Each structure stands twice: as C-alpha cells, then as structure tokens.
C-alpha positions in Angstrom: -6.9 -21.1 5.2 -7.3 -23.2 2.3 -10.7 -24.4 0.8 -11.2 -26.2 -2.8 -14.3 -26.2 -4.8 -15.1 -28.5 -7.8 -16.8 -27.4 -11.1 -16.1 -26.9 -14.8 -13.3 -24.6 -13.1 -12.0 -26.1 -10.3 -10.8 -24.0 -7.5 -8.1 -23.9 -4.9 -8.1 -20.9 -2.6 -5.3 -19.7 0.0 -5.7 -17.1 2.1 -3.3 -14.9 4.2 -4.1 -12.0 6.2 -4.0 -9.5 3.4 -4.2 -12.0 0.3 -6.4 -14.5 -1.0 -4.7 -16.6 -4.0 -6.8 -18.4 -6.3 -5.6 -21.2 -8.6 -7.9 -22.7 -11.3 -7.9 -26.2 -13.3 -10.0 -27.4 -15.9 -10.1 -30.0 -18.5 -7.8 -29.4 -21.6 -11.1 -29.7 -23.7 -12.9 -27.6 -21.6 -10.4 -25.0 -22.0 -10.7 -24.6 -25.6 -11.7 -21.4 -26.9 -11.4 -19.7 -23.3 -10.4 -16.2 -23.4 -10.2 -16.0 -19.4 -12.0 -15.9 -16.1 -13.9 -13.4 -14.8 -14.1 -13.3 -10.9 -16.8 -11.6 -9.1 -16.1 -11.0 -5.1 -18.6 -10.5 -2.6 -17.2 -9.0 0.6 -19.3 -10.9 3.5 -18.2 -8.9 6.1 -19.3 -5.4 4.4 -21.9 -6.8 2.2 -20.3 -5.5 -1.4 -20.0 -7.3 -4.5 -17.6 -6.2 -7.3 -15.8 -7.4 -10.5 -12.1 -7.8 -9.7 -10.3 -5.6 -12.2 -6.9 -5.9 -13.9 -4.6 -3.5 -16.2 -4.9 -6.1 -19.2 -7.4 -5.3 -21.6 -8.3 -6.5 -25.5 -6.9 -3.9 -27.8 -9.9 -4.0 -30.3 -12.4 -2.8 -27.5 -10.1 -0.8 -25.3 -11.7 2.1 -23.8 -10.5 5.3 -25.7 -10.2 7.2 -22.6 -7.0 5.6 -22.1 -5.6 2.5 -19.6 -7.5 2.7 -16.7 -8.0 -0.8 -15.2 -11.0 -2.6 -16.4 -13.6 -5.1 -15.0 -12.4 -8.9 -15.4 -16.4 -9.5 -16.6 -15.4 -7.8 -19.8 -11.7 -8.1 -19.9 -11.1 -11.6 -18.3 -7.8 -12.8 -16.6 -5.9 -14.8 -18.9 -3.9 -17.0 -16.2 -4.8 -20.0 -14.4 -3.7 -18.2 -11.1 -4.9 -14.8 -9.6 -4.8 -13.1 -6.3 -6.8 -10.4 -4.7 -4.5 -8.3 -2.8 -7.1 -6.2 -1.3 -8.5 -8.4 1.3 -8.6 -7.6 4.9 -7.7 -9.3 7.7 -10.5 -11.5 9.4 -12.8 -10.9 6.8 -14.7 -13.3 4.9 -15.0 -13.3 1.0 -16.9 -15.1 -1.7 -15.6 -15.7 -5.1 -17.6 -16.6 -8.2 -15.0 -17.6 -11.2 -16.4 -17.9 -14.5 -15.0 -19.2 -17.7 -15.6 -16.7 -20.4 -15.9 -17.6 -24.2 -16.6 -16.2 -27.3 -15.5 -12.6 -28.4 -14.2 -9.8 -27.1 -17.4 -7.4 -26.7 -19.5 -10.5 -26.9 -18.2 -12.6 -24.2 -20.4 -15.5 -22.9 -19.7 -17.2 -19.5 -20.3 -20.8 -18.9 -21.0 -22.3 -15.6 -19.3 -20.6 -12.4 -17.7 -22.2 -9.6 -18.1 -20.3 -6.1 -16.0 -20.6 -3.1 -16.2 -19.1 0.1 -13.0 -18.4 2.3 -12.1 -15.8 5.2 -8.9 -13.8 5.3 -6.6 -14.9 8.2 -6.6 -12.7 11.3 -3.8 -10.6 12.4 -3.6 -12.6 15.9 -3.3 -16.1 16.0 -3.1 -18.4 19.2 0.7 -18.9 18.6 1.6 -16.9 15.6 1.3 -13.3 14.4 2.9 -12.5 11.1 3.1 -8.9 10.0 4.3 -7.8 6.5 4.8 -4.1 5.6 3.8 -3.2 2.1 7.4 -3.2 0.5 6.1 -1.4 -2.3 7.7 2.1 -2.7 7.9 1.2 -6.1 4.4 0.7 -6.7 1.7 1.8 -9.0 -0.4 2.1 -6.0 1.9 4.5 -4.5 2.3 6.5 -7.9 -1.4 6.7 -8.0 -2.2 7.2 -4.4 0.4 10.0 -3.8 1.0 11.2 -7.6 4.2 13.5 -8.4 5.0 12.8 -4.7 8.3 11.4 -2.8 7.5 9.8 0.4 8.3 12.8 2.6 6.2 14.9 0.1 3.5 12.7 1.1 4.0 12.6 4.8 2.1 10.6 7.4 -0.6 9.1 5.3 2.2 7.5 3.0 4.2 6.4 6.1 0.8 4.6 7.5 -0.1 3.1 4.0 3.3 1.7 3.4 3.9 0.4 7.1 0.7 -1.5 6.8 0.3 -3.5 10.1 4.0 -4.1 10.6 4.8 -0.8 12.2 1.6 -0.9 14.8 2.0 -4.3 15.6 5.9 -3.5 16.4 4.7 -0.6 18.7 1.9 -2.7 20.1 4.6 -5.5 21.0 6.7 -2.9 23.1 3.7 -1.3 24.5 2.8 -4.6 26.1 5.6 -3.9 28.7 3.2 -1.4 30.6 4.3 -1.6 34.2 6.9 -3.0 36.4 5.8 -6.8 36.2 7.2 -6.6 32.2 10.5 -6.7 31.1 11.9 -6.6 27.4 15.1 -7.8 26.2 15.9 -6.6 22.4 18.9 -7.3 20.0 18.6 -5.1 17.1 21.0 -4.2 14.4 19.8 -0.7 13.4 18.2 1.6 15.8 17.5 4.8 14.1 15.6 8.0 14.8 13.0 9.3 12.2 14.6 11.8 9.8 11.6 13.8 10.1 8.6 13.6 12.8 6.2 11.8 10.2 6.3 8.5 11.3 6.1 6.9 14.9 9.3 6.8 16.9 10.2 3.0 18.1 13.0 4.2 20.2 10.6 6.5 22.1 8.1 3.5 22.6 11.0 1.6 24.4 11.4 4.5 26.5 8.0 5.0 27.5 8.1 1.3 28.6 10.8 2.2 30.7 9.2 4.9 32.2 6.3 2.9 32.9 8.3 0.6 35.3 9.2 -1.9 32.7 12.7 -3.6 32.7 14.0 -2.5 29.6 17.5 -3.6 28.0 18.8 -3.3 24.2 21.6 -4.7 22.7 22.7 -3.3 19.6 25.6 -3.3 16.9 28.0 -0.7 18.0 31.1 -1.1 16.2 32.9 1.8 14.7 31.1 1.8 11.3 28.4 3.7 9.7 25.7 1.5 11.5 27.3 1.5 14.8 27.6 5.1 14.8 24.3 5.7 13.4 22.8 3.6 16.4 24.8 5.3 19.0 24.1 9.1 17.7 20.2 7.8 17.5 20.6 6.4 20.9 22.0 9.6 22.4 19.2 11.8 20.7 16.7 9.6 22.1 18.0 9.8 25.9 18.0 6.1 26.1 21.6 5.2 26.4 20.9 3.8 29.9 18.9 0.9 28.6 21.2 0.6 25.5 24.3 -1.6 25.4 26.9 -1.7 22.3 27.9 -4.9 21.1 31.3 -4.7 19.5 32.6 -8.1 19.6 31.1 -9.4 16.5 31.4 -8.6 13.2 28.1 -8.0 12.7 25.4 -8.0 15.7 22.7 -8.5 13.1 19.8 -9.6 15.3 16.3 -8.2 15.2 14.2 -9.7 18.2 12.7 -8.6 21.3 11.9 -10.7 24.3 8.6 -10.0 26.4 8.7 -11.4 30.1 6.0 -11.0 32.6 6.9 -11.5 36.2 10.1 -12.7 35.2 8.9 -15.6 32.9 9.4 -15.1 29.0 6.3 -15.3 27.2 6.7 -14.0 23.6 9.1 -12.9 21.1 9.5 -10.7 18.3 11.8 -11.9 15.7 12.0 -11.6 11.5 13.6 -9.2 9.4 12.9 -5.9 10.3 15.5 -3.3 11.8 14.4 -0.2 13.3 15.1 2.5 10.6 12.9 4.2 7.7 14.1 1.9 4.9 13.3 -1.2 6.7 9.6 -0.2 8.3 8.5 1.6 5.0 10.6 0.9 1.9 11.9 -2.5 1.6 9.9 -5.8 1.9 10.0 -6.8 5.5 8.5 -9.1 8.2 7.8 -9.2 11.7 6.8 -12.4 13.3 5.5 -12.8 16.9 5.8 -16.0 18.7 3.4 -16.4 21.9 5.3 -19.5 22.9 7.0 -19.6 26.5 9.5 -22.1 25.7 10.6 -20.4 22.3 10.7 -17.1 24.4 12.7 -18.7 27.0 15.5 -19.9 24.3 15.7 -16.6 23.0 15.9 -14.8 26.4 19.0 -17.4 27.2 20.4 -16.4 23.7 20.3 -12.7 24.8 21.7 -13.6 28.2 24.8 -14.8 26.2 25.2 -11.9 24.4 24.9 -9.5 27.4 28.2 -8.4 28.4 29.6 -8.4 24.8 31.5 -11.4 24.8 34.0 -12.8 22.1 32.5 -14.5 19.3 34.5 -17.8 20.1 32.3 -17.8 23.7 28.9 -17.6 21.6 29.9 -20.5 19.4 30.7 -22.5 22.6 27.4 -22.0 24.0 25.8 -22.6 21.0 27.3 -25.9 20.0 26.1 -26.9 23.6 22.7 -25.3 24.1 21.7 -24.8 20.3 22.9 -28.2 19.0 21.7 -28.4 15.3 20.6 -29.9 13.0 17.8 -30.9 15.8 17.8 -34.4 16.9 14.2 -34.5 16.8 12.9 -33.2 13.3 9.2 -33.3 14.5 9.5 -30.5 16.9 6.9 -27.7 15.7 9.6 -24.8 16.2 13.5 -25.2 16.3 15.2 -21.5 17.2 18.7 -21.2 15.4 21.5 -18.8 17.0 24.4 -17.6 15.5 27.4 -17.7 15.6 28.0 -21.5 15.5 31.4 -23.3 14.6 32.1 -24.3 11.0 29.6 -24.6 8.3 27.1 -27.3 9.5 24.0 -25.2 10.0 24.4 -23.7 6.7 25.0 -27.1 5.1 21.9 -28.1 6.9 19.7 -25.2 5.3 21.1 -26.3 1.8 20.0 -29.9 2.7 16.5 -28.7 3.7 16.0 -26.8 0.8 17.6 -29.3 -1.8 14.7 -32.2 -1.0 12.6 -32.7 -4.1 9.5 -30.4 -3.1 8.8 -27.0 -4.1 10.4 -24.1 -2.7 10.1 -20.5 -2.0 12.9 -18.3 -0.9 13.8 -14.8 -0.5 17.5 -13.4 -1.0 18.4 -9.9 0.0 22.2 -10.1 -1.0 21.9 -12.8 -4.3 22.3 -16.3 -4.4 25.5 -17.4 -2.9 27.3 -19.9 -4.8 26.7 -22.9 -2.4 22.8 -22.4 -2.9 23.0 -22.5 -6.4 22.8 -25.9 -6.9 19.5 -26.1 -5.3 17.7 -24.2 -8.1 19.9 -25.5 -10.8 17.7 -28.6 -11.4 15.4 -28.9 -14.7 13.1 -31.5 -12.9 9.8 -30.2 -13.2 9.5 -29.2 -9.2 8.5 -25.7 -8.9 11.4 -23.3 -7.3 10.7 -19.7 -6.9 13.5 -17.2 -5.9 12.8 -13.3 -5.0 16.3 -11.6 -4.9 17.0 -8.0 -4.2 20.0 -8.3 -6.4 22.0 -11.2 -7.7 24.9 -11.1 -6.2 26.9 -9.0 -3.4 30.5 -8.2 -3.4 33.3 -9.9 -5.2 35.4 -8.4 -8.3 34.1 -7.5 -11.8 34.6 -10.9 -13.4 33.4 -13.0 -10.2 30.2 -10.8 -10.1 29.7 -11.2 -14.1 30.1 -15.1 -13.6 27.9 -15.3 -11.2 25.5 -13.5 -12.7 25.5 -15.4 -16.0 25.2 -18.7 -13.6 22.0 -17.5 -12.1 21.0 -16.2 -15.7 21.7 -19.7 -17.0 19.2 -21.2 -14.0 16.5 -18.8 -14.7 15.6 -20.2 -17.8 14.5 -23.5 -16.5 10.6 -23.9 -17.0 10.5 -25.1 -13.4 12.3 -21.9 -12.1 10.9 -18.7 -11.1 12.9 -15.7 -10.3 12.3 -11.9 -9.8 14.8 -9.1 -9.1 13.8 -6.2 -7.3 12.9 -3.2 -9.8 10.9 -0.1 -10.4 9.4 1.8 -13.4 11.6 4.5 -14.1 9.6 5.6 -17.1 6.0 7.0 -17.8 5.2 5.4 -21.3 4.3 1.8 -20.1 0.7 2.0 -21.4 -0.2 4.6 -18.9 1.5 3.3 -16.0 2.9 5.9 -13.7 6.7 6.4 -13.5 7.8 5.3 -9.8 9.9 6.6 -7.2 13.3 4.8 -6.5 13.5 3.1 -3.1 14.9 4.8 -0.3 17.5 2.2 0.9 21.3 2.0 0.5 22.4 -1.5 0.6 18.7 -3.4 0.0 16.0 -1.2 -1.8 13.5 -3.5 -2.4 13.8 -7.3 -0.6 15.0 -7.6 2.8 13.3 -10.5 3.8 15.0 -13.6 4.7 12.4 -16.8 4.7 12.5 -20.4 3.0 9.1 -21.9 2.3 9.1 -25.6 1.4 6.3 -27.0 0.1 4.0 -24.2 1.4 0.9 -25.6 0.3 1.8 -28.9 1.0 0.3 -31.0 4.2 3.3 -30.5 6.4 5.1 -27.0 5.3 8.2 -25.7 6.5 8.9 -22.2 7.2 12.4 -20.8 7.9 12.3 -16.9 8.8 14.6 -14.5 10.8 17.5 -12.4 10.4 19.8 -14.5 8.5 20.7 -14.0 4.7 21.1 -17.7 3.7 25.1 -17.1 3.6 28.0 -19.0 5.4 28.8 -15.8 7.4 25.2 -15.9 8.9 25.9 -19.1 10.7 29.6 -18.9 11.6 30.4 -15.2 12.1 27.6 -12.9 12.8 25.1 -12.6 15.7 21.7 -14.0 14.0 18.4 -15.8 14.9 16.4 -17.7 12.9 13.0 -19.9 13.7 12.3 -23.1 11.8 8.5 -23.7 11.7 7.3 -27.1 11.0 3.7 -28.0 9.9 2.1 -24.8 10.5 -0.3 -24.3 7.5 -1.8 -20.9 8.7 1.7 -19.3 9.0 3.0 -20.9 5.5 -0.2 -19.6 3.8 0.3 -15.8 5.1 3.9 -16.1 4.0 2.9 -17.5 0.7 0.4 -15.0 -0.1 3.2 -12.2 0.7 5.9 -13.8 -1.4 3.3 -14.2 -4.5 2.3 -10.4 -4.0 5.6 -8.9 -3.9 7.1 -11.6 -6.5 4.4 -10.4 -9.4 5.0 -6.9 -8.4 8.9 -7.1 -9.2 8.7 -9.8 -11.9 6.9 -7.3 -14.1 9.0 -4.5 -13.4 11.9 -6.6 -14.2 10.4 -7.6 -17.7 9.9 -3.7 -18.6 13.5 -3.1 -17.4 15.0 -5.9 -19.7 12.6 -4.9 -22.9 14.1 -1.3 -22.5 17.7 -2.7 -22.5 17.0 -4.7 -25.7 15.1 -2.3 -27.5 16.5 0.9 -26.1 14.6 4.0 -27.7 12.4 1.6 -30.0 10.8 0.0 -26.7 8.2 2.8 -26.5 6.7 1.3 -29.6 7.2 -2.4 -29.1 6.0 -3.0 -25.5 2.3 -4.1 -25.2 2.0 -5.5 -21.7 -1.6 -4.3 -21.4 -3.0 -6.3 -24.3 -5.1 -9.6 -23.6 -5.0 -12.3 -26.5 -7.9 -12.2 -28.7 -6.9 -15.8 -29.8 -7.3 -18.1 -27.2 -4.5 -20.7 -29.0 -2.4 -17.8 -28.1 -2.4 -18.6 -24.3 -4.5 -21.6 -23.1 -2.3 -24.5 -24.8 1.0 -23.8 -22.9 -1.0 -24.1 -19.7 -1.4 -27.9 -20.6 1.8 -28.4 -22.4 3.6 -30.8 -20.1 6.9 -29.6 -18.5 6.1 -25.8 -19.4 6.3 -23.2 -16.8 2.3 -22.6 -16.9 1.9 -26.3 -16.4 4.0 -26.8 -13.6 2.8 -23.6 -11.8 -0.7 -24.7 -12.5 -0.5 -28.3 -11.0 1.2 -27.1 -8.3 -0.9 -24.3 -7.3 -4.2 -26.0 -7.7 -3.0 -29.2 -5.8 -3.3 -31.4 -8.9 -1.3 -34.5 -8.7 -2.7 -35.9 -12.2 -3.1 -34.7 -15.5 -6.3 -32.5 -16.2 
C-alpha cells in the first residue's frame, strides 16, 4: 500500500506485511538547522501510541546508564527515510512526523505531518508473500535470547525466526486434506529436523498422504552431499513411496509445490525456500503463493516433464516449445520461467530487463557474476541496490580477487547501494551485543533470488524464484522463476523486506570494515551511536545534487523535481 501526505515535511509511506517504510522531503531552506525527525506512531488496531525509537543519540545528553535505545522525540532520526519494522500484517497505523530544531536537550518541533496507512494482510486474492526473519545475526535475536545459540533458545527462537514463512508453508501443504486434493512438489533440499524443536515439513506431506491426498515429491537425488542427505531424511520420515529422485540433472534446484483440487491445479507455492533448518530459520528466504489456476497449470505441466527423471536435453526441448522466452506478450501479469533452456537467451533477457534506466533492487546469494556487473557499473544517477551473501562464488585466487576488486570499484558510485552479509563478532560496539554466526554452510545470510525493477513506480516488475541469476541457472539446472508485472502490492512487500535486511547487513558490514582498517584501535574510533549535534554535518548532503543521499531521497519520496 502507498500513501502520500503534504506539509512542511512531505511524506510517502509504503507498507508491506511487516514493514512500513517512510520517506521524507522538505525544501532545502526549511531543512536549515534541522536536527532530525521525531516520529510518533499510533497503532489504530490496538489503540496504542508510542514514539519510535532508535539506537543513535546525541552524545552531549546520552543517558549515563549506557546505550539503550532512545525516543526519537529526544534523539530524532537523522535521515530522510525511516522504516518501522515492528508493523503487524493487516494493522492500521498513524504516523506523525515532526521536524526538530534548536539544540539537544531543548529541541523544538515545527509543524507535524500526519499520514495513516495499513500494513498489508498476509493473504491476498492472488498473492501471498511470506518472508522469514532472516536475522540470526541480529541485535533482536541477541537481546531476545542473550548468550544462547539457536538450539539453546529452542522452540521460541525457531518460531520467532521462522515468522510467517514456516506456518504458511505448513498451511499450504495442509490444504490437501482429503482425496479431492493432490500435491506435486519439486524441492532441492528435503531435510528432517536435527532436533524436534521445529515443525517437520516432511511429516506434513506424510499427513496429507494419510488424509487421502495424492502426493508426489521430486527431489535432488544425485550422489552428493545434498542428495545423500535427502535420501536419508526421506527414509527416516518413511515417505519413500511418495518421493522420486532426480539424478539426470546437474542440480534439481527447484523449490515449488502445486496444489490441485479435483484434478485441477489451483495454486502454486514457489520462491527460494528449501526444506532445511538453515533455509527456514537462518538465511533470508521467501515463499510466494500464487492463487492462479493458469500459472499453477503451467507449473503442473513442468512437474510432469520432470517426472520420470528425463535427461536435461528432453527438458530443454519441451521448454523451447512450451515455455518460449522472452514472452511475445510483455503485458502478461505473470510469466513463468522454467529451466533448463538451450543457450543463454533467458539469461540475456534477465540482463536486458535489469539494464533499463530504472531503479533496481536485487539479491545475489552467490555474488554478482561477471555478465551482470555492467548493469551496476553506471554512474548515471539511477538508484541501484544489491544485497549479497558473498561477492563471488568459486574461481581461483586471482580471479576471485579481480572480481572482488571490480565490485568494490562499482559500489563506490553514489547511485549504487550494496550490502554484504555480515554480523557483529565483537561486544564493544556502543553496547551492541555480540551476535551468533549463521547456521548455514554455503549461504549464511541472503538466499533469496529476486529482482525488483522500479518497485515504487506505477508499473513495477518483480522477478522471483529459485534461480541465482547465473547462466547455469537457465541452461543447466532445473529452476523456476516467475515474472510479475504491475502488481504494486507484491512489489511493496518485497521492497520493504529488502530494505529491512539491507539496513541490517550494511551496518554490520561497516563495522567489519572499520575493524579491518583500524584493528585494535577500532574500539576507540567507532562511534556509530552518535547523532550530529550540528545540522550542517548531515543535512546538506541530502540536497547535494548527485549525492547518494540526494538520489535516495528523490526516489523514495517520489520526487521528480528538485526540492
């Protein structure tokens, strides 16, 4: 949902299911002497009013008790964007944004601007978008479960980290409640719990089968670590009769489930989520439900091509005919993309989509491959964000070093925002708690694979699914993606979650870089909690044409002209 409100401070609010993103703008002359924005939130559903709080404070009036978070009424936010990450799906909120002036301790607020917006409900008529928290490396986890590993904390921690992703997955499978339903799944990782502290998704498939539903699961069954783990988990879960290994593919990397009613496909679950502890509770993942019979039928047809474990060339032949890409009709709301295809045409199409001069937001679990880097290698004032689990994947030492150097060069452009997955491994950062390492092996932090093209525009494009934006993901592996055109609700949800996790990891990366630069002296030189007590130290850069802050301010608030 999107709303705007004029005033001394103009506001644009964008709501997802768990995030309300607020963008501000003012005339440069009105921002003179500005010390930040105080934000008061009223929860109209539960009738509660609070001042939003932050971790940064004015050093001259910082409480002597230490480094607890502080009210924005006394320690305002010094940025022209802020996000409320505590929103609840379907709730309505009213925000009062007040520009604050004068001096720390004697702040004076000028005219407030008020905006009311509802958080998106989890379920929509056509789309459900479910993210896990993806924040094992978070202050919230460290504070909520102090000095505990995930398994120490147990079921409450699993529930908290899984957020609505895990319940939604179990609910989707449970819809197959009798013999009028069927489930057709293709999933790369199928693992049982290491401990009985979290829901067993494999058991949910078994329950559906016992209820009379027709259930069949294709899984990656090659003789490798993943395939062997899958085979063992399936045997332990006693569901071998409904599971079929796929060995004639380099990677059976799909993650989708088709639900049919009375033989008719009605819905499909897809996205980036494997069935494993790391996928559900560690790394960032998304499950996207499409309640669309036509799309579900296309996925069902693809599943039937995978059935019987044909050679990759057979799938390529089918894809060239039944999933010809790029689509001839670019106005279609939903375009499925099934792999493998022949050649690199689909990969080049993705690059072409990303390469247009519109804002771009992407996630890269295995780094930005060489062919995709030119998309970001442009100092043209167009906002482009990338969130990476790692810079590169594979290669020898020299090629990796060259790739990292190339990406480091690109990210210094003012229109490029990048964040690399990290957490805080020290406990002296202004009272921040040391955070636990991730629970993954290949991917710790960012496992989503999505592209947002002009997500806040009138006709956003969202591309989401299982493929890692590599050539192999279109012509070698079994993969699936869906291109969604023009759906603002979907784009708003993905955008909010992107910004939530991007802010999380960008801050942690800045800490890591500071420690690498200053070594043991970093403990005395790192002051991330200080607010500027002089307005000229932070305001002017937001109005300096071409600066990172100026580019972000204009796009997020929807400004087409200088303030």
